[in-house]
N, C-alpha and C positions, 0 to 999 in steps of 0.2 A: 318567203313571200310568194313564190310561185305555188307552193303547196296550198296556201290560203286562197290565192286567186283561182285555183282549180277546184274550189269548193271542198277542200280537204277530202279527197277520195280515200276510200278504205285501202290500207296497205298492210300486207303481211309478208314478212321476210321468207316465210315458208313457200310462198308462191314462186320465188326465184330459186330457192334451193331444190324445189321439186322438178325443175326443168331437167330433162335428160339430154345429154349431148347428141346421142344417136349419130355419131360420126361428124357432127357439125363442129366447125372451128372458126377462127376469126376470118379466114378466107371466105367461108360460107356466109358469115354475117355480112361482110362487105359486098360480096357478089349479089346476095339477096337484096340488100339495101339499094344497090345501084340499079336494080330492075324494078324497084318499088314505085308506085305512083307518086310518092313524096320525094323522089330522088333529086328534084330540083329545089327542094326546101333546105337551105343551109342549116336550119335549126334541127332538122331531122338527123343530120349527120353529126351535129354536136353531141346529141344524146348517145350516139354510138361511140364516138371518140372518147367520151369521158370514162366509161368503164375500161376501155382499152388502155388509157393512160394510167388509171388506177392499177391495173394489172402490171403494167410496165414498172410502176413505182413501188408497189407493195408486194408483188408476187402473185402467184395464181390463186391462192386461198381456196383450194378445192374447186377451182373453175367458177367461183361465184360471179366474177365480173363478166366472164364469157356467157354464163347462163343469163345474166341480166340483159346483155345485149341480144341474145337469142330471143328472149321473151319479148323485148321491145320490138325487134324487127318482125317477129311473128304475129304480134297482137296489136301493133299501133294502128289506130283507125282515124287519126286526125287530132288536131288541137281543139280542146274545149276550155271554156272559161275565160277566153280572151276575145270576146266579140266574134266577128265574122271570120277571122283567121286568114289564111293565105288567099290572096286574090279576091278577098271579099266574099268568099263562099263558105258558108257554115259547114263544118265537117259532116254533119248528118245528111246534108243535101248531096254530098259526094258519094254516099254509099248506095 
């Protein structure tokens, strides 16, 4: 449902697999997220927690879940496709 609401953005699994760790780990992901402008948005952290829970449940899988979290924290620019978003401010207006 969310994928459809977000206007079906293009997705390629290779985008996640191409992420290099460069020494980054879950501590880096969490520390980076805590200092992000979206740190007060509970949904922002739900997206980070999900791949961590998958890794805890299913194993590291070549660090796929960590790479997904790194990509998200590094590239997230706001919620799109759901109206005005957090505090009634459109994400594009925040950049």
